[in-house]
C-alpha positions as CSV (number, residue, x, y, z in Angstrom):
1,M,34.3,5.4,260.0
2,K,35.9,4.6,263.6
3,H,38.3,2.3,263.5
4,I,39.3,-0.5,266.9
5,W,41.3,2.2,268.4
6,S,38.7,5.2,268.5
7,S,37.9,4.8,271.8
8,D,40.1,7.0,274.5
9,A,39.9,4.6,277.6
10,R,40.3,1.6,275.3
11,L,43.5,3.4,273.5
12,K,44.8,4.3,277.1
13,R,44.8,0.8,278.8
14,R,46.9,-0.1,275.9
15,L,48.6,1.9,275.4
16,R,49.8,1.9,279.3
17,V,49.9,-1.8,278.9
18,L,52.8,-1.2,276.6
19,V,54.3,1.6,278.2
20,D,54.8,-0.5,281.3
21,R,56.4,-2.8,279.3
22,A,59.1,0.0,277.4
23,W,60.2,0.3,280.5
24,A,60.0,-3.4,281.4
25,D,62.5,-3.9,278.2
26,R,64.7,-0.9,278.9
27,C,67.6,-2.8,279.6
28,V,67.2,-5.6,276.1
29,A,69.0,-4.0,273.3
30,D,67.2,-3.1,270.4
31,P,63.9,-5.8,270.5
32,E,62.5,-7.4,268.4
33,V,58.5,-5.0,267.4
34,R,56.2,-7.6,268.0
35,K,52.8,-7.7,265.0
36,E,50.6,-6.3,268.3
37,D,53.5,-3.8,268.8
38,R,53.7,-2.3,265.9
39,H,50.0,-1.9,265.2
40,V,49.6,0.0,268.3
41,R,52.8,2.3,268.7
42,L,52.0,2.8,263.8
43,D,47.6,3.2,265.4
44,R,49.2,6.0,268.0
45,W,51.0,7.6,264.7
46,A,48.3,7.8,263.0
47,V,45.6,9.0,266.3
48,L,48.7,11.8,266.3
49,L,48.0,13.0,262.8
50,E,44.4,12.6,262.8
51,R,43.5,15.1,265.4
52,D,44.2,18.2,262.8
53,P,43.3,16.5,259.4
54,R,43.7,19.7,257.6
55,Q,47.4,20.3,259.8
56,I,50.3,20.5,256.1
57,I,53.5,17.5,256.8
58,G,55.9,18.0,254.7
59,L,57.5,15.3,252.5
60,L,61.6,14.2,252.8
61,S,63.3,12.6,250.4
62,P,63.6,9.2,250.7
63,S,65.5,6.3,251.3
64,W,67.1,6.0,247.9
65,A,68.2,9.4,247.7
66,G,72.1,10.1,248.7
67,E,72.8,11.1,252.6
68,D,72.5,14.4,251.7
69,K,69.7,15.0,249.9
70,R,67.9,13.1,252.8
71,G,66.4,16.5,253.9
72,P,63.5,17.6,254.8
73,L,61.7,19.1,250.9
74,F,60.4,22.5,253.2
75,S,59.8,24.1,256.3
76,S,56.4,22.3,258.3
77,P,57.4,19.1,260.0
78,S,57.5,16.0,259.1
79,A,55.2,12.8,260.5
80,I,59.0,12.0,261.7
81,D,58.1,15.0,264.4
82,V,54.6,14.4,265.1
83,A,55.6,10.9,266.0
84,W,58.6,13.1,267.9
85,D,56.3,15.4,269.8
86,D,54.0,12.5,271.1
87,P,55.8,12.0,275.1
88,I,54.0,8.5,274.8
89,L,55.8,7.9,271.9
90,R,59.3,8.4,273.0
91,V,58.5,6.5,277.3
92,M,57.6,2.9,274.6
93,G,60.9,3.6,272.6
94,L,61.5,6.0,269.6
95,K,65.1,6.8,270.6
96,S,64.9,9.3,267.7
97,R,63.7,11.4,264.9
98,A,66.7,10.1,262.5
99,R,65.3,7.7,260.4
100,D,66.9,4.4,262.2
101,D,65.6,4.6,264.9
102,V,61.9,5.6,263.0
103,K,62.0,2.3,260.6
104,A,63.6,0.3,263.8
105,F,60.8,1.2,266.6
106,F,57.8,0.8,264.5
107,G,59.0,-2.2,262.2
108,L,59.8,-0.5,258.8
109,S,60.8,-1.2,256.2
110,D,62.5,0.9,253.8
111,A,59.9,1.1,251.4
112,E,57.0,0.9,253.9
113,L,58.7,4.7,256.2
114,D,59.4,6.3,252.0
115,R,55.3,5.0,251.6
116,I,55.1,7.0,254.7
117,V,57.5,10.0,255.0
118,A,59.1,10.8,251.7
119,G,57.9,13.6,248.8
120,S,59.1,13.9,245.4
121,W,60.1,16.6,243.4
122,R,56.8,17.5,242.2
123,V,54.9,16.6,245.4
124,R,56.3,18.4,248.5
125,L,53.9,18.5,251.2
126,R,51.0,16.6,251.9
127,P,47.1,16.5,254.4
128,A,47.9,14.9,257.8
129,W,44.8,12.8,257.1
130,Q,46.1,11.6,254.0
131,V,49.4,10.2,255.9
132,A,47.9,8.4,258.5
133,A,45.7,6.7,256.0
134,R,49.2,5.5,254.3
135,I,50.2,4.7,258.0
136,R,46.7,2.6,257.9
137,N,47.4,1.2,254.8
138,V,51.4,-0.4,256.0
139,G,49.9,-1.9,259.6
140,D,47.4,-3.3,257.6
141,P,47.2,-3.6,253.9
142,R,43.6,-6.2,253.7
143,A,41.5,-2.3,253.0
144,E,44.3,-1.6,249.9
145,R,44.5,-5.0,248.5
146,L,40.4,-5.9,248.3
147,V,40.0,-2.1,246.6
148,V,42.8,-3.9,243.7
149,V,41.5,-7.0,244.0
150,G,37.9,-5.6,242.8
151,V,38.9,-2.8,240.3
152,T,40.6,-6.0,238.9
153,A,37.7,-7.9,239.0
154,I,35.8,-5.2,237.7
155,I,37.8,-3.9,234.0
156,L,38.0,-8.1,233.5
157,I,33.6,-8.5,233.8
158,L,34.2,-5.5,231.1
159,V,36.2,-7.6,229.1
160,A,34.3,-10.6,229.5
161,V,31.2,-8.2,228.2
162,I,32.7,-6.8,225.9
163,Q,34.3,-10.4,223.6
164,W,30.4,-11.9,224.6
165,L,28.9,-8.8,222.8
166,R,31.3,-8.6,220.5
């Protein structure tokens, strides 16, 4: 399935515009992330992870864990490290690997960032394609909501059929 930004030429043009805008806005402290900028930044992050979909991504501790327990759970690179290694995202304004900087740059809440980069004591690693899917769902949750609505509708129909057959 091709995504709307899968065309390299189109992606490069859009990123060039965003890079130019980022350079123009550099003097502004913590500008509000616009919706289209947020979508393009999250999409760029997902594309970086999809370049090697079988790469193992180390997950971080959730944000609600104490400050001393927020380190990586495994020695593999985290999704934040993948974003930091991209020079385009750094030029666009990604300041560091710190959670707060990543949240501000991508316009994420704590819950959204945890959904993308956090794991648990049982799940410490995740393939890059799963992390990319989580990023896309955070960026545009409509498809995920459609699945939930569809499953709910199927369950309601099954219950109605069972009640009707009684």
